[in-house]
Backbone bond lengths (Angstrom), bond angles and torsions (degrees), N, CA, C in turn:
res aa  C-N    CA-C-N  psi(-1)  N-CA   C-N-CA  omega(-1)  CA-C   N-CA-C  phi
1 M - - - 1.462 - - 1.518 109.57 -
2 S 1.340 116.94 133.39 1.446 121.01 -178.23 1.511 110.81 -74.28
3 N 1.352 114.39 167.64 1.481 118.15 178.64 1.509 111.40 -65.73
4 V 1.355 117.10 -35.93 1.457 120.56 179.07 1.513 111.28 -62.41
5 E 1.342 116.30 -43.55 1.466 120.10 179.63 1.507 111.32 -65.77
6 S 1.333 115.68 -36.02 1.473 118.53 179.52 1.504 111.81 -65.40
7 V 1.354 116.28 -42.35 1.455 119.57 178.84 1.519 111.19 -65.07
8 A 1.365 116.31 -41.83 1.459 120.23 -179.15 1.518 110.36 -62.59
9 Q 1.336 115.99 -42.48 1.466 118.43 178.97 1.505 112.51 -65.58
10 A 1.331 117.76 -35.38 1.458 121.85 -178.90 1.492 112.42 -66.97
11 E 1.399 116.06 -25.25 1.423 119.52 -176.66 1.516 112.70 -92.34
12 V 1.357 117.73 -2.89 1.449 121.55 -179.96 1.507 109.57 -79.46
13 P 1.361 120.11 129.03 1.443 122.09 176.52 1.524 110.97 -55.37
14 G 1.314 115.80 132.05 1.452 120.69 179.98 1.505 112.25 98.07
15 A 1.335 117.95 -15.34 1.439 120.33 176.06 1.501 110.18 -69.61
16 A 1.317 116.73 165.05 1.453 120.95 -176.56 1.530 110.08 -58.58
17 G 1.333 116.31 127.87 1.446 121.21 175.44 1.511 113.79 87.63
18 V 1.327 119.36 -3.07 1.454 122.24 -179.29 1.515 108.46 -110.81
19 P 1.363 119.10 108.79 1.467 120.14 -178.97 1.515 110.92 -67.99
20 V 1.332 114.74 150.22 1.454 121.85 -176.99 1.526 109.36 -119.08
21 S 1.337 115.94 135.66 1.471 121.82 176.85 1.507 110.02 -83.30
22 P 1.340 120.64 166.19 1.470 122.37 -178.96 1.527 112.95 -58.18
23 D 1.347 119.70 -28.84 1.462 120.46 -179.19 1.515 112.77 -84.08
24 G 1.314 118.77 4.50 1.458 122.32 174.86 1.514 113.67 96.02
25 G 1.322 119.78 -11.58 1.450 122.90 178.39 1.507 112.99 -87.12
26 P 1.307 117.30 175.24 1.461 119.16 178.39 1.531 110.09 -66.27
27 E 1.300 116.02 140.82 1.465 121.77 -177.11 1.531 109.77 -72.33
28 K 1.337 115.74 133.19 1.451 120.47 179.15 1.527 110.46 -74.17
29 P 1.317 118.25 146.65 1.455 120.06 177.46 1.511 111.80 -63.07
30 R 1.337 116.39 139.35 1.448 122.16 -177.62 1.515 110.22 -80.16
31 S 1.339 115.68 143.89 1.459 121.06 176.07 1.501 110.14 -94.06
32 L 1.335 116.38 167.11 1.458 120.27 178.30 1.527 110.52 -65.05
33 T 1.334 115.60 -37.39 1.461 118.27 178.32 1.515 111.98 -64.50
34 G 1.327 116.61 -41.69 1.472 119.28 177.92 1.507 112.59 -62.93
35 D 1.330 116.86 -44.67 1.451 120.68 177.40 1.519 111.76 -62.29
36 A 1.372 115.37 -39.00 1.467 118.62 -179.42 1.521 110.29 -66.09
37 W 1.335 117.30 -40.79 1.474 119.15 179.75 1.550 111.19 -65.89
38 D 1.333 116.98 -37.35 1.459 119.39 175.25 1.528 111.46 -59.01
39 D 1.327 116.42 -40.21 1.466 121.04 177.80 1.537 110.39 -68.24
40 L 1.312 116.42 -43.47 1.469 119.82 -175.57 1.529 112.25 -65.82
41 R 1.313 117.78 -41.02 1.459 118.93 -175.06 1.539 111.25 -74.01
42 R 1.320 118.08 -11.71 1.467 121.20 171.91 1.513 113.08 -97.98
43 N 1.337 117.23 2.09 1.454 122.01 -175.32 1.530 108.76 -102.16
44 W 1.330 116.32 113.42 1.465 119.17 -178.19 1.534 111.42 -69.75
45 I 1.301 118.48 -26.58 1.461 120.58 177.58 1.516 110.18 -64.28
46 F 1.329 115.90 -41.38 1.467 119.45 177.63 1.504 111.11 -60.08
47 W 1.339 117.34 -46.81 1.461 120.50 -177.29 1.532 112.02 -67.56
48 A 1.337 117.35 -39.75 1.434 119.83 177.67 1.531 111.98 -62.98
49 A 1.360 115.18 -44.04 1.453 119.14 178.64 1.512 111.54 -66.21
50 A 1.341 117.03 -40.46 1.464 120.77 -179.62 1.500 112.18 -63.63
51 V 1.368 117.19 -41.16 1.454 120.64 177.64 1.522 111.03 -62.78
52 L 1.341 116.94 -43.82 1.471 119.96 178.12 1.519 111.68 -62.76
53 V 1.335 117.07 -42.63 1.461 120.67 -179.81 1.554 110.04 -62.54
54 V 1.327 116.69 -45.98 1.456 119.96 -179.99 1.522 110.92 -62.83
55 L 1.345 116.68 -40.35 1.462 120.61 178.89 1.524 111.08 -62.44
56 V 1.327 117.06 -43.57 1.458 120.03 -179.96 1.521 111.71 -66.49
57 V 1.325 116.32 -40.89 1.468 120.23 178.74 1.514 111.20 -62.95
58 V 1.325 118.04 -43.90 1.463 122.15 177.00 1.536 110.61 -63.51
59 M 1.312 116.47 -39.78 1.467 121.37 179.40 1.522 109.97 -65.23
60 A 1.323 117.60 -39.86 1.456 121.22 178.59 1.523 111.62 -69.43
61 A 1.329 117.73 -37.77 1.455 121.80 -177.05 1.520 112.23 -79.32
62 F 1.344 116.67 -37.56 1.484 120.70 -175.42 1.536 109.62 -132.87
63 P 1.325 117.80 68.95 1.485 118.50 -178.54 1.487 114.21 -64.05
64 S 1.331 118.36 -24.75 1.470 120.87 -179.81 1.518 112.32 -66.60
65 L 1.367 117.94 -16.20 1.458 119.99 175.97 1.514 111.38 -71.71
66 F 1.310 118.28 -20.44 1.442 122.05 -174.54 1.524 113.11 -104.90
67 T 1.326 117.30 -19.58 1.459 120.26 179.61 1.530 109.72 -157.28
68 S 1.310 116.14 143.84 1.445 120.77 175.88 1.514 111.55 -101.17
69 A 1.327 117.52 -0.96 1.456 122.01 -178.43 1.543 111.04 -77.46
70 D 1.316 114.88 151.81 1.474 120.71 178.19 1.513 108.31 -89.76
71 P 1.321 119.97 121.15 1.475 121.13 -178.45 1.528 112.40 -67.51
72 D 1.314 117.55 -20.36 1.487 120.75 -179.53 1.542 111.61 -95.22
73 A 1.327 118.69 -0.69 1.449 121.84 178.69 1.519 108.91 -82.41
74 C 1.308 116.65 97.29 1.465 121.41 -175.30 1.541 109.79 -119.96
75 A 1.319 115.80 148.68 1.471 121.50 178.14 1.525 107.95 -147.16
76 L 1.341 116.13 123.61 1.458 119.55 -177.09 1.520 112.61 -63.33
77 S 1.325 118.10 -19.34 1.444 121.01 176.99 1.536 112.65 -65.52
78 R 1.337 116.62 -20.00 1.469 120.61 179.01 1.535 112.20 -101.37
79 Q 1.319 116.99 12.97 1.465 121.60 -174.29 1.528 110.93 -56.22
80 H 1.335 115.05 126.68 1.464 124.57 175.07 1.524 113.32 59.80
81 Q 1.316 117.87 24.08 1.481 119.92 173.98 1.518 109.21 -71.05
82 G 1.318 115.92 146.31 1.455 120.73 -178.63 1.497 113.80 -77.23
83 P 1.339 116.21 179.85 1.497 119.94 -179.55 1.518 111.15 -60.13
84 S 1.324 113.67 145.62 1.458 120.68 179.29 1.524 107.95 -151.06
85 G 1.344 115.97 -178.35 1.434 119.54 -179.12 1.529 113.22 -65.59
86 S 1.310 117.65 -30.53 1.456 121.52 -179.43 1.519 112.56 -87.65
87 A 1.320 117.54 -19.57 1.460 122.57 179.95 1.524 107.78 -143.90
88 I 1.296 117.47 93.36 1.484 120.55 -170.41 1.531 112.48 -69.64
89 F 1.362 117.22 -19.75 1.456 120.03 175.59 1.518 113.07 -102.94
90 G 1.334 117.05 3.29 1.461 120.26 -178.57 1.510 112.58 83.88
91 Y 1.346 116.06 -165.67 1.449 123.54 -176.72 1.531 108.94 -124.61
92 N 1.361 114.57 151.40 1.465 119.60 179.76 1.542 110.26 -90.72
93 F 1.333 117.03 -168.32 1.447 120.74 -174.06 1.543 112.99 -69.62
94 Q 1.310 116.90 -17.33 1.460 121.59 175.14 1.541 113.25 -94.72
95 G 1.305 116.25 -1.44 1.446 120.14 -178.89 1.518 112.94 81.66
96 C 1.355 118.60 22.50 1.447 123.18 178.40 1.514 110.78 -92.24
97 D 1.311 115.92 147.71 1.452 122.32 -179.98 1.542 108.69 -68.23
98 V 1.326 116.92 115.04 1.451 122.00 -177.30 1.528 111.36 -64.91
99 Y 1.326 116.76 -40.31 1.474 120.12 179.75 1.532 111.20 -62.37
100 A 1.324 117.09 -45.33 1.471 120.87 -179.33 1.521 110.88 -63.96
101 R 1.332 116.24 -41.00 1.455 118.69 -179.88 1.535 111.47 -70.25
102 T 1.313 116.58 -32.08 1.448 119.35 178.04 1.531 110.85 -69.39
103 I 1.337 116.44 -39.85 1.474 119.63 178.28 1.533 110.01 -66.72
104 Y 1.316 117.52 -49.37 1.464 121.16 -177.87 1.540 111.19 -70.05
105 G 1.306 118.36 -23.47 1.451 121.07 179.92 1.512 113.31 -69.61
106 A 1.331 116.20 -18.56 1.473 118.27 178.79 1.513 111.81 -64.23
107 R 1.325 117.93 -31.56 1.465 121.34 -173.94 1.513 111.40 -59.52
108 N 1.344 116.57 -58.52 1.478 120.06 -177.81 1.528 111.13 -62.37
109 S 1.330 116.70 -41.51 1.452 119.10 -177.52 1.536 111.61 -62.89
110 V 1.336 116.74 -45.01 1.455 121.32 -178.78 1.532 111.18 -70.46
111 L 1.336 116.87 -41.98 1.470 120.10 -178.60 1.531 111.35 -65.36
112 I 1.317 116.96 -41.30 1.469 119.46 177.35 1.523 110.44 -62.90
113 G 1.321 116.82 -45.44 1.457 119.85 177.72 1.504 112.47 -60.99
114 L 1.369 116.71 -40.88 1.451 120.64 -179.21 1.539 112.46 -66.70
115 F 1.341 117.15 -50.14 1.455 120.68 -177.52 1.534 111.23 -65.73
116 A 1.334 116.32 -38.95 1.463 119.26 178.18 1.515 110.97 -65.04
117 T 1.333 117.41 -38.07 1.454 121.75 178.10 1.540 110.90 -67.38
118 I 1.330 116.83 -37.43 1.482 119.53 176.40 1.523 110.92 -61.67
119 I 1.343 115.83 -46.20 1.471 119.01 178.78 1.536 110.77 -61.28
120 A 1.323 116.07 -47.73 1.442 119.30 178.67 1.533 112.13 -61.92
121 G 1.339 116.18 -36.46 1.460 119.66 178.24 1.519 113.27 -66.27
122 V 1.343 116.74 -40.86 1.475 120.07 178.38 1.510 111.05 -65.11
123 I 1.316 117.56 -44.43 1.458 120.88 179.22 1.531 109.79 -64.23
124 G 1.337 115.75 -49.62 1.474 119.67 -179.76 1.529 113.38 -60.42
125 L 1.336 115.73 -37.10 1.458 120.00 -179.50 1.526 110.52 -66.60
126 I 1.324 117.49 -46.29 1.477 120.25 -178.84 1.511 111.48 -66.32
127 V 1.326 116.08 -47.38 1.459 119.69 -178.06 1.541 111.16 -66.82
128 G 1.334 117.88 -44.65 1.433 120.97 -178.55 1.524 113.43 -65.16
129 M 1.339 116.47 -42.62 1.455 119.14 178.69 1.495 112.63 -67.03
130 A 1.349 117.15 -41.83 1.469 120.05 179.22 1.516 110.93 -63.18
131 A 1.342 115.45 -45.27 1.482 118.20 -179.11 1.531 111.75 -65.48
132 G 1.332 117.06 -42.84 1.445 120.49 -176.72 1.517 113.98 -72.08
133 Y 1.346 117.39 -37.06 1.457 120.07 -175.28 1.534 111.62 -81.08
134 F 1.328 117.29 -47.69 1.467 118.94 -173.46 1.523 112.21 -82.65
135 G 1.343 118.44 -32.27 1.442 120.90 179.52 1.528 113.23 60.04
136 G 1.292 116.53 -158.55 1.474 120.79 176.25 1.508 112.74 61.73
137 W 1.350 115.43 -141.71 1.469 120.52 -177.51 1.527 111.83 -67.87
138 I 1.341 118.22 -27.30 1.460 120.02 177.57 1.541 109.60 -65.98
139 D 1.317 114.92 -45.13 1.465 119.34 176.85 1.522 111.01 -61.72
140 A 1.299 117.50 -42.20 1.469 120.80 -178.98 1.525 111.92 -63.19
141 V 1.326 116.54 -44.69 1.476 120.51 179.98 1.523 111.05 -65.10
142 L 1.331 116.53 -47.93 1.465 120.05 -178.73 1.533 111.49 -66.47
143 A 1.315 116.96 -37.01 1.461 118.99 178.64 1.513 111.16 -65.33
144 R 1.337 117.89 -38.58 1.455 119.98 177.00 1.546 111.04 -67.91
145 G 1.351 115.21 -34.42 1.472 118.03 175.53 1.512 111.40 -63.78
146 I 1.332 117.69 -40.64 1.469 121.28 175.50 1.510 110.86 -61.14
147 D 1.331 117.18 -43.15 1.472 120.49 178.86 1.506 112.15 -62.23
148 I 1.329 117.30 -37.71 1.467 120.34 -179.74 1.538 109.80 -66.03
149 V 1.349 117.10 -44.72 1.465 119.06 179.57 1.524 110.51 -65.37
150 L 1.318 117.46 -38.60 1.453 120.68 178.55 1.505 112.02 -65.03
151 G 1.329 117.38 -28.12 1.476 121.66 -179.74 1.545 113.04 -76.51
152 I 1.317 117.79 -12.38 1.469 120.97 -179.12 1.531 108.13 -85.11
153 P 1.331 118.52 128.25 1.481 119.81 175.82 1.519 110.27 -59.38
154 T 1.310 117.90 117.73 1.456 122.17 -170.61 1.538 112.02 -62.42
155 L 1.315 115.82 -47.53 1.485 119.00 -176.58 1.532 111.22 -65.79
156 L 1.325 115.77 -42.95 1.470 119.02 179.18 1.526 111.23 -63.97
157 A 1.343 115.96 -45.98 1.469 118.72 178.46 1.516 111.79 -63.30
158 A 1.352 117.31 -36.69 1.452 120.89 179.22 1.522 111.22 -66.06
159 I 1.304 117.64 -39.33 1.486 121.93 177.69 1.519 110.12 -61.35
160 V 1.337 117.20 -48.93 1.455 121.90 -177.75 1.526 109.93 -65.35
161 L 1.321 118.08 -47.27 1.454 120.72 -175.80 1.518 112.54 -68.61
162 A 1.354 116.00 -43.64 1.455 118.92 -179.28 1.535 111.20 -65.58
163 R 1.324 117.83 -38.49 1.452 119.68 178.11 1.514 111.51 -65.53
164 R 1.328 116.59 -35.07 1.459 120.68 -179.13 1.527 110.19 -71.93
165 L 1.312 116.88 -39.75 1.462 120.77 -174.80 1.534 112.66 -77.77
166 S 1.305 118.02 -24.07 1.462 120.76 -178.42 1.533 111.12 -113.15
167 A 1.324 116.24 48.79 1.455 120.31 -178.58 1.528 111.82 -72.20
168 D 1.327 118.07 -23.97 1.456 121.94 -178.94 1.536 110.00 -70.13
169 P 1.345 118.43 120.23 1.472 120.15 -177.24 1.513 112.78 -67.39
170 Q 1.328 119.18 -18.14 1.450 122.35 179.32 1.520 112.58 -85.57
171 D 1.312 115.96 -10.31 1.469 122.12 -176.77 1.538 108.96 -85.92
172 T 1.340 116.67 135.42 1.468 118.65 177.79 1.530 111.86 -74.62
173 G 1.350 117.89 -13.06 1.463 120.04 179.29 1.509 114.95 83.18
174 F 1.335 117.88 11.69 1.475 120.92 -175.91 1.516 110.08 -60.97
175 W 1.323 116.24 -59.49 1.469 119.34 -174.15 1.533 111.77 -71.96
176 A 1.305 116.94 -24.01 1.479 119.08 175.37 1.519 110.75 -65.65
177 V 1.361 116.04 -42.31 1.467 119.88 178.18 1.547 110.10 -68.49
178 V 1.326 116.70 -40.17 1.476 120.13 178.80 1.517 110.57 -59.37
179 F 1.325 117.15 -49.87 1.451 120.63 -178.98 1.507 112.01 -64.03
180 T 1.331 116.25 -41.44 1.444 120.63 -179.47 1.531 112.00 -60.75
181 L 1.322 116.85 -48.18 1.458 120.02 179.83 1.525 111.42 -67.89
182 G 1.338 116.45 -37.35 1.458 119.39 -178.66 1.516 113.84 -63.10
183 V 1.338 117.58 -42.17 1.455 120.19 -175.34 1.528 112.47 -83.91
184 L 1.323 117.64 -5.55 1.456 121.23 -179.71 1.510 114.89 -108.42
185 T 1.351 117.47 -8.06 1.479 119.72 -171.65 1.516 113.57 -122.82
186 W 1.342 118.08 19.71 1.452 119.59 -175.56 1.527 113.66 -92.35
187 T 1.296 117.60 -8.40 1.461 120.95 -169.36 1.533 113.87 -66.72
188 T 1.343 116.16 -41.74 1.482 118.68 -179.02 1.527 110.47 -63.72
189 G 1.342 116.18 -43.94 1.453 119.15 177.54 1.522 112.62 -61.87
190 A 1.339 117.41 -38.16 1.446 120.40 178.89 1.537 111.01 -64.10
191 R 1.317 116.71 -42.01 1.474 119.84 178.85 1.529 111.65 -63.52
192 I 1.330 115.90 -43.32 1.465 119.28 178.87 1.522 111.37 -63.87
193 M 1.339 116.97 -44.03 1.462 120.16 179.18 1.524 110.71 -64.01
194 R 1.324 117.34 -41.92 1.465 119.90 179.41 1.538 112.06 -58.16
195 S 1.337 116.38 -46.85 1.473 118.22 -178.99 1.521 111.93 -68.78
196 S 1.345 117.37 -32.99 1.455 120.14 179.08 1.545 110.74 -70.16
197 V 1.335 116.42 -37.90 1.475 120.02 179.59 1.536 109.33 -68.59
198 I 1.326 117.99 -42.25 1.468 119.93 178.47 1.522 110.87 -58.98
199 S 1.336 116.32 -39.09 1.472 119.02 179.78 1.528 110.80 -71.86
200 A 1.362 117.37 -39.44 1.471 120.54 -175.50 1.520 111.89 -73.72
201 K 1.332 118.43 -35.90 1.466 119.47 -172.91 1.521 113.40 -71.08
202 N 1.329 117.31 -11.83 1.474 120.79 177.38 1.506 112.60 -95.48
203 Q 1.332 116.93 6.70 1.472 119.50 -179.62 1.518 110.36 -80.14
204 D 1.333 116.84 160.64 1.436 122.96 -175.82 1.522 113.34 -64.57
205 Y 1.359 116.84 -36.65 1.447 118.55 -176.69 1.557 111.43 -68.21
206 V 1.331 116.28 -28.45 1.478 119.59 175.61 1.527 109.99 -71.78
207 A 1.319 116.26 -41.16 1.450 119.70 178.22 1.520 111.09 -63.92
208 A 1.340 117.19 -38.41 1.468 121.06 178.60 1.534 110.94 -66.40
209 A 1.328 116.83 -40.94 1.478 119.51 177.32 1.508 111.41 -65.41
210 R 1.324 116.79 -36.45 1.471 119.77 178.94 1.520 110.20 -67.93
211 M 1.310 118.39 -38.16 1.461 121.14 178.17 1.530 112.33 -67.19
212 L 1.346 116.75 -25.85 1.448 120.65 178.65 1.512 111.77 -85.32
213 G 1.315 118.41 3.55 1.444 122.45 174.18 1.503 116.74 98.62
214 A 1.313 119.34 11.37 1.465 121.58 178.78 1.525 109.55 -67.72
215 G 1.336 117.20 136.18 1.432 122.24 178.80 1.512 112.28 -84.93
216 P 1.321 117.55 175.75 1.481 120.98 -177.27 1.536 112.56 -58.49
217 G 1.347 118.72 -41.07 1.440 119.90 -179.29 1.513 112.27 -63.59
218 R 1.323 116.98 -45.54 1.455 121.29 179.07 1.514 111.80 -66.08
219 L 1.331 116.99 -39.60 1.465 120.08 177.97 1.513 110.83 -63.65
220 M 1.323 117.87 -44.06 1.452 119.83 -175.73 1.532 112.44 -69.19
221 F 1.335 116.66 -47.74 1.470 119.64 -171.30 1.514 113.86 -93.41
222 R 1.331 118.83 -19.58 1.447 120.35 179.93 1.522 113.00 -98.79
223 H 1.327 117.11 -34.99 1.441 120.34 -173.91 1.525 114.36 -111.27
224 I 1.337 117.00 -39.45 1.466 118.86 -175.49 1.499 112.23 -87.26
225 L 1.323 118.40 -47.42 1.464 121.74 -174.57 1.544 113.05 -58.41
226 P 1.326 120.18 -46.87 1.480 118.48 178.74 1.522 114.27 -57.71
227 N 1.312 116.09 -28.81 1.477 119.58 -178.51 1.524 112.70 -95.49
228 A 1.312 118.08 -3.19 1.478 121.61 -179.69 1.516 112.29 -117.55
229 A 1.338 117.28 -0.11 1.460 119.55 -171.48 1.514 114.54 -83.21
230 A 1.318 118.48 -23.50 1.486 121.01 -173.42 1.534 112.46 -56.84
231 P 1.343 119.30 -52.86 1.477 117.73 179.49 1.530 112.18 -63.67
232 F 1.323 116.08 -31.53 1.469 120.03 179.80 1.543 111.25 -66.91
233 V 1.321 116.49 -41.14 1.464 120.49 178.90 1.517 109.96 -66.09
234 V 1.322 118.08 -37.41 1.446 120.46 178.00 1.517 111.10 -62.73
235 V 1.320 117.68 -42.39 1.461 121.43 178.17 1.532 109.80 -62.03
236 L 1.327 117.80 -41.71 1.467 119.96 -179.53 1.514 111.07 -66.37
237 T 1.311 118.89 -34.68 1.465 121.61 177.28 1.533 111.19 -61.23
238 I 1.323 115.07 -45.33 1.460 119.37 176.88 1.509 111.47 -66.91
239 L 1.340 115.70 -39.89 1.464 120.40 -179.25 1.523 111.81 -63.16
240 L 1.329 118.11 -31.61 1.448 120.98 178.94 1.515 110.05 -61.09
241 G 1.332 117.95 -45.52 1.456 121.30 175.90 1.525 111.87 -62.03
242 V 1.326 116.63 -40.84 1.476 119.76 -178.96 1.537 110.29 -65.81
243 N 1.327 117.22 -39.02 1.450 120.37 179.36 1.523 112.17 -66.68
244 I 1.315 118.06 -36.15 1.464 120.93 176.11 1.523 109.66 -62.55
245 S 1.340 116.06 -42.64 1.458 119.88 179.44 1.547 110.56 -67.06
246 T 1.333 117.25 -41.11 1.476 120.17 -179.45 1.513 111.32 -66.52
247 E 1.320 118.14 -36.62 1.478 119.66 176.74 1.525 109.89 -61.42
248 A 1.325 117.30 -43.13 1.478 120.20 179.63 1.522 109.72 -63.51
249 T 1.329 116.99 -37.53 1.458 120.76 178.84 1.502 111.84 -64.75
250 L 1.356 117.19 -46.18 1.465 120.19 178.65 1.515 111.65 -63.59
251 T 1.309 116.69 -40.24 1.473 120.54 178.94 1.508 110.63 -65.63
252 F 1.340 117.14 -40.28 1.472 120.54 177.60 1.524 110.75 -62.36
253 L 1.337 116.97 -34.50 1.478 120.88 179.59 1.521 112.62 -80.81
254 G 1.329 117.24 -4.70 1.458 120.53 175.40 1.530 114.84 90.95
255 V 1.327 117.78 12.00 1.464 120.23 -179.55 1.538 112.17 -119.36
256 G 1.311 117.80 9.73 1.440 121.97 -179.32 1.518 110.49 -103.57
257 L 1.324 117.98 -127.97 1.438 122.03 176.48 1.507 111.74 -67.74
258 K 1.310 115.91 148.44 1.462 119.12 -179.39 1.520 108.51 -153.45
259 G 1.312 116.23 -175.93 1.451 120.94 179.47 1.524 110.99 73.77
260 N 1.328 117.42 -134.29 1.463 122.98 -177.41 1.541 112.66 -91.84
261 A 1.312 117.19 8.66 1.458 120.63 179.47 1.521 110.46 -64.90
262 I 1.319 115.65 150.65 1.460 121.72 177.74 1.520 108.11 -117.34
263 S 1.288 117.46 123.29 1.479 121.80 176.83 1.521 108.16 -156.13
264 W 1.304 114.54 164.41 1.460 119.69 178.44 1.508 111.10 -63.26
265 G 1.339 117.75 -38.10 1.454 120.97 -179.11 1.496 111.85 -63.31
266 I 1.346 117.73 -41.12 1.469 121.40 179.37 1.514 109.69 -65.49
267 D 1.318 117.98 -44.38 1.474 120.72 -178.72 1.530 111.37 -64.69
268 I 1.326 116.78 -39.00 1.463 119.39 177.14 1.519 110.85 -65.26
269 S 1.346 115.94 -41.96 1.451 120.17 -179.49 1.514 112.54 -64.75
270 T 1.330 117.21 -43.41 1.467 120.01 -177.34 1.545 111.81 -75.55
271 A 1.345 118.03 -24.79 1.448 120.28 -179.15 1.513 113.26 -85.68
272 A 1.330 117.14 -21.03 1.487 119.90 -175.25 1.541 113.26 -57.86
273 P 1.365 121.29 -42.96 1.455 119.16 -178.43 1.542 113.79 -67.57
274 Y 1.315 118.58 -15.22 1.462 121.90 -175.90 1.527 111.75 -112.18
275 V 1.317 117.02 21.61 1.467 120.21 -174.64 1.520 110.90 -65.41
276 R 1.347 118.85 -25.92 1.452 119.24 179.82 1.522 111.93 -76.28
277 E 1.323 116.83 -26.95 1.479 119.63 176.97 1.539 110.25 -74.48
278 T 1.335 116.60 -46.97 1.457 121.99 178.56 1.523 108.56 -157.05
279 A 1.304 116.10 134.72 1.469 120.65 -175.04 1.512 113.19 -94.66
280 T 1.305 118.46 -18.82 1.481 120.18 -173.16 1.538 113.72 -61.76
281 P 1.337 121.24 -38.77 1.461 119.78 177.34 1.516 113.58 -62.09
282 L 1.325 117.02 -22.13 1.469 121.47 177.21 1.524 112.49 -92.56
283 V 1.333 115.73 -37.33 1.465 120.85 -172.24 1.536 110.53 -71.76
284 W 1.336 118.68 -47.81 1.445 119.63 -171.66 1.533 114.33 -68.23
285 P 1.333 119.85 -45.01 1.480 116.65 173.23 1.537 112.87 -61.11
286 S 1.336 116.02 -34.30 1.458 118.78 178.03 1.526 112.06 -65.80
287 I 1.317 117.05 -38.84 1.466 120.77 177.54 1.522 110.82 -65.73
288 F 1.331 117.14 -45.17 1.473 119.94 179.92 1.525 110.22 -62.67
289 L 1.333 116.85 -41.51 1.468 120.94 179.37 1.543 110.40 -63.74
290 A 1.322 116.39 -47.01 1.442 119.70 -178.48 1.530 112.55 -64.09
291 M 1.326 117.02 -40.91 1.446 120.40 -179.44 1.544 110.87 -67.83
292 T 1.328 115.71 -37.08 1.496 118.60 178.95 1.508 111.00 -65.76
293 V 1.330 116.30 -48.49 1.470 120.48 -179.61 1.533 110.04 -61.55
294 L 1.334 115.49 -43.95 1.468 119.98 179.02 1.509 111.94 -62.03
295 A 1.334 117.68 -38.20 1.477 120.91 -178.63 1.538 109.75 -64.42
296 F 1.318 117.89 -45.66 1.471 120.09 -178.04 1.540 110.27 -66.61
297 I 1.321 116.77 -40.70 1.466 119.29 179.65 1.528 111.12 -67.40
298 M 1.324 117.81 -41.01 1.473 121.90 178.37 1.518 109.97 -64.75
299 L 1.351 116.50 -40.27 1.451 119.36 179.17 1.527 111.62 -64.01
300 G 1.335 116.12 -43.94 1.480 120.42 177.08 1.513 111.87 -62.77
301 D 1.338 117.05 -41.40 1.466 119.78 179.31 1.527 111.90 -64.02
302 A 1.326 116.40 -41.45 1.464 120.77 179.77 1.520 111.69 -63.65
303 I 1.326 116.43 -43.78 1.458 121.23 178.32 1.525 110.46 -66.27
304 R 1.313 117.30 -40.08 1.477 120.19 178.22 1.509 111.09 -62.13
305 D 1.335 117.86 -45.28 1.444 120.58 179.92 1.527 112.12 -64.18
306 A 1.344 115.94 -35.62 1.470 119.49 -179.37 1.534 111.97 -68.21
307 F 1.326 116.62 -33.68 1.472 120.38 -177.66 1.516 112.30 -92.33
308 D 1.332 118.71 -1.37 1.466 120.61 -177.80 1.526 109.15 -86.08
309 P 1.334 119.25 110.20 1.469 120.25 -178.63 1.529 113.12 -66.30
310 R 1.311 118.32 -18.10 1.446 119.97 -178.04 1.525 111.29 -72.17
311 L 1.347 117.68 -17.74 1.444 121.30 -179.29 1.545 112.46 -92.76
312 R 1.317 117.20 4.11 1.459 121.47 -177.75 1.558 110.58 -92.43
């Protein structure tokens, strides 16, 4: 057999060494995203976390689907009453329905975590891309800035900043907590984005785009960012759960949400002194908070493992 015939036979679908797709043609090369999705859809941890996340998001967006009770309808005559048909989680020390407050408390907790993560993501994206793409003295200055923020005790700085921003007693402190968490939690995302950009900007497709006359803006946002965003999105998914937990911590310490706001942190804080009388007003918001944070962290971990080529 001649060399030409050998090459022709090697290129025929179904020949030795040539993979075949279900439609009979040559199989297309798999992408990292496709391989990651194949791993994710076989991972029960991903599906369990995704179901919990969707459930919490729906509960935060449409709490009336889960309860018809008014979370602000309180009566001291029902103080510390146990679970019943009208209130399956019982009543707290003010006579409020614990189940209704737990359902409605998801909204503030999730929204604060979401907005704070968006702020942290925007800051981390800008800083990480600038440091990774331009390098040199810009990278050195931004890297030292990241180190300075990382050196600040997050909880202590959050207490000071949130208390300063929400000095108005009429303010619920919602945006103060959002801004506080956003400006203190962007550093990990910035580091991940920086390393991803450094790796992506040395690829051949970036060099080809640069030779064709693409400017820095087009290179960063059209060619580098789509190929460097996956690890960054994973970090933000985990950060969302962490921010929800941190909001509850700040509120428990008295520097987060206040006034007539409803959140898991407020309910945990107000129920703690009465835990000996009845534990349900403390236990149920704590369970919902823990399951929500765990769901976001598990979802981020599953996505990270699926996109990590070292685990293949």
